[in-house]
C-alpha positions as CSV (number, residue, x, y, z in Angstrom):
1,M,15.6,-5.0,-10.2
2,D,13.8,-5.2,-13.6
3,H,13.8,-2.1,-15.7
4,V,10.3,-0.7,-16.1
5,A,9.3,1.1,-19.2
6,L,6.1,2.5,-20.6
7,R,5.6,1.6,-24.2
8,R,2.5,1.5,-26.4
9,L,2.0,-1.8,-28.1
10,P,1.1,-2.0,-31.8
11,H,-2.1,-3.9,-32.6
12,Q,-0.3,-6.5,-34.7
13,G,2.2,-8.9,-33.1
14,S,1.7,-7.3,-29.7
15,T,2.0,-10.7,-27.9
16,R,5.3,-11.5,-29.5
17,L,6.7,-8.0,-28.7
18,A,5.6,-8.3,-25.1
19,D,7.3,-11.7,-24.9
20,E,10.5,-10.2,-26.4
21,Q,10.5,-7.3,-24.0
22,S,9.8,-9.6,-21.0
23,E,12.9,-11.6,-21.9
24,R,14.9,-8.4,-21.8
25,G,13.6,-7.6,-18.3
26,V,11.3,-4.8,-19.6
27,T,7.8,-4.4,-18.3
28,V,5.4,-3.4,-21.1
29,F,2.0,-1.8,-20.5
30,K,-0.8,-1.9,-22.9
31,H,-2.2,1.4,-24.4
32,D,-5.4,1.3,-22.3
33,A,-3.5,0.7,-19.1
34,I,-1.2,3.7,-19.8
35,E,-4.3,5.9,-20.5
36,T,-5.8,4.8,-17.2
37,V,-2.7,5.8,-15.3
38,E,-2.5,9.1,-17.0
39,R,-6.1,9.9,-16.1
40,M,-5.5,8.9,-12.5
41,V,-2.5,11.2,-12.4
42,E,-4.6,14.1,-13.8
43,S,-7.2,13.5,-11.1
44,V,-4.7,13.5,-8.3
45,R,-3.2,16.8,-9.5
46,Q,-6.5,18.5,-9.3
47,P,-7.4,20.8,-6.4
48,P,-8.5,21.3,-3.8
49,V,-6.8,18.8,-1.4
50,A,-4.7,16.3,-3.2
51,G,-3.5,18.8,-5.8
52,R,-2.4,21.2,-3.0
53,I,-0.4,18.4,-1.4
54,F,1.6,17.6,-4.5
55,A,1.9,21.3,-5.4
56,E,4.0,21.8,-2.3
57,P,7.8,21.5,-2.5
58,G,8.9,18.0,-1.4
59,Q,10.7,14.8,-2.2
60,A,9.4,11.7,-3.9
61,Q,10.4,8.1,-3.3
62,V,12.4,8.8,-0.1
63,G,14.3,5.7,1.1
64,M,14.7,5.0,4.8
65,F,17.0,2.5,6.6
66,G,17.2,1.7,10.3
67,E,17.2,-1.0,12.9
68,F,14.7,-2.5,15.4
69,E,16.1,-4.9,18.0
70,S,18.9,-6.1,15.7
71,C,16.6,-6.4,12.8
72,E,17.3,-4.2,9.7
73,R,14.4,-2.0,8.6
74,K,13.7,-0.2,5.4
75,G,10.9,1.7,3.7
76,L,10.2,4.0,0.7
77,I,8.0,7.1,1.3
78,D,5.9,8.1,-1.8
79,W,5.9,11.8,-1.0
80,L,7.5,13.9,1.8
81,P,6.4,17.5,1.7
82,T,8.9,20.1,2.8
83,S,6.5,22.5,4.5
84,M,3.8,20.1,5.8
85,P,4.5,17.8,8.7
86,V,3.0,14.7,7.0
87,I,4.0,11.6,5.3
88,V,2.0,11.0,2.1
89,D,1.2,7.5,0.7
90,L,-0.5,7.2,-2.7
91,K,-3.0,4.4,-3.0
92,K,-4.8,3.0,-6.0
93,T,-8.2,1.7,-5.0
94,R,-11.5,0.6,-6.5
95,D,-13.5,2.5,-3.8
96,A,-12.1,5.7,-2.4
97,S,-15.1,6.5,-0.3
98,K,-14.5,6.7,3.4
99,A,-16.4,3.5,4.1
100,G,-14.8,1.7,1.2
101,F,-11.2,2.7,2.0
102,R,-11.8,2.0,5.7
103,R,-12.7,-1.6,4.8
104,Q,-9.5,-1.8,2.7
105,I,-7.4,-0.6,5.6
106,G,-8.8,-3.5,7.7
107,Q,-8.4,-6.1,4.9
108,L,-4.9,-5.2,3.9
109,R,-3.7,-3.7,7.2
110,Y,-2.7,-0.4,5.7
111,D,-2.7,0.9,9.3
112,V,0.3,-1.3,10.2
113,Q,2.2,-0.2,7.1
114,A,1.5,3.4,8.1
115,A,2.7,3.0,11.7
116,Y,5.8,1.1,10.5
117,Y,6.8,3.9,8.2
118,R,5.9,6.7,10.6
119,D,8.0,5.1,13.4
120,L,10.9,4.4,11.0
121,Y,10.9,8.1,9.9
122,R,10.7,9.3,13.5
123,D,13.5,7.0,14.7
124,I,15.8,8.3,11.9
125,T,15.0,12.0,12.0
126,G,13.6,12.5,15.5
127,E,10.6,14.3,13.8
128,S,7.0,13.1,14.3
129,R,4.8,13.4,11.3
130,A,1.1,12.7,10.6
131,W,0.2,10.0,8.1
132,Q,-2.0,10.8,5.0
133,W,-3.3,8.6,2.2
134,V,-4.1,10.1,-1.2
135,C,-6.5,7.6,-2.7
136,V,-7.5,7.5,-6.4
137,E,-10.0,5.1,-8.0
138,D,-8.8,3.1,-11.0
139,V,-12.0,3.5,-12.9
140,A,-13.7,6.6,-14.4
141,P,-14.2,9.2,-13.2
142,Y,-11.1,8.4,-11.1
143,A,-12.4,10.0,-7.9
144,V,-9.8,11.1,-5.4
145,A,-9.9,11.3,-1.6
146,V,-7.4,12.3,1.1
147,Y,-7.5,10.7,4.6
148,Q,-5.4,11.2,7.6
149,L,-5.0,8.3,10.0
150,D,-5.8,9.2,13.6
151,T,-3.1,8.9,16.3
152,E,-4.9,6.2,18.2
153,S,-4.9,3.9,15.2
154,L,-1.3,4.6,14.5
155,D,-0.2,3.9,18.0
156,K,-2.1,0.6,18.2
157,A,-0.8,-0.5,14.8
158,S,2.7,0.3,16.0
159,T,2.5,-2.4,18.6
160,V,1.2,-4.8,15.9
161,W,4.2,-4.3,13.6
162,Q,6.6,-4.7,16.4
163,S,5.0,-7.9,17.5
164,W,5.1,-9.2,14.0
165,V,8.8,-8.4,13.6
166,R,9.6,-10.1,16.9
167,Q,7.6,-13.2,15.9
168,W,9.4,-13.3,12.5
169,M,12.8,-13.0,14.3
170,V,11.9,-16.0,16.5
171,C,10.9,-18.0,13.5
172,E,14.2,-17.1,11.7
173,D,16.3,-18.0,14.8
174,T,14.5,-21.4,15.4
175,D,13.7,-22.2,11.7
176,S,10.2,-22.9,12.9
177,W,7.3,-21.5,11.0
178,P,3.9,-22.2,12.6
179,G,0.8,-22.5,10.5
180,Y,-2.7,-21.4,11.4
181,N,-3.7,-24.2,13.8
182,G,-0.7,-24.4,16.2
183,D,-0.8,-28.0,17.6
184,S,-4.5,-28.6,17.6
185,T,-7.4,-29.2,15.2
186,Q,-9.9,-26.4,15.0
187,I,-13.7,-26.5,14.4
188,I,-14.9,-24.5,11.4
189,Q,-18.3,-23.5,10.2
190,S,-19.8,-22.9,6.7
191,P,-20.2,-19.2,5.8
192,T,-23.0,-17.4,7.6
193,W,-25.0,-16.9,4.4
194,I,-25.2,-20.6,3.9
195,L,-26.3,-21.3,7.5
196,K,-29.0,-18.6,7.3
197,D,-30.3,-19.6,3.8
198,E,-33.6,-21.3,4.5
199,T,-34.1,-22.3,0.9
200,L,-31.3,-24.8,1.0
201,P,-32.2,-28.4,1.9
């Protein structure tokens, strides 16, 4: 794994320095990127909700290893509080509002990731924990929100990750990786906004 370092770049020759550091396997972040991260961290540490979570005793970057039907599983928990029965995942987002982050859950299937981690932790420890996201926006004023995924969503997503893993194992065993169409041609339409635009010829 490449070594990661935070280093402020001088204004002169910054491109050359970045190239040199890249050759050494060091990731270099520009000054404004570092400042953004620092402001995001400050926001997350503020009370009432997110600040309280990270003020609790706990462990960061907790590695997990297990098996599922002869398939090796692994995961890395962002924050595991000692006195709170939750698993905490930190997410950077452009829109931390409830509606905005809910869309992101659907687009990136964060629910499946959450169920996979929850199940792996439970299988290893025998302990069931709730799942919480601490979301922080990456633009000022770096608003923060904390959301807990409901049990119904977690349980449904659990069946999804299991089906995905089983499908992946079949593909591995048969060296067959199907595309999007299967064995048939599908009909496709233009986007809805084009079809409804009466100004177009």
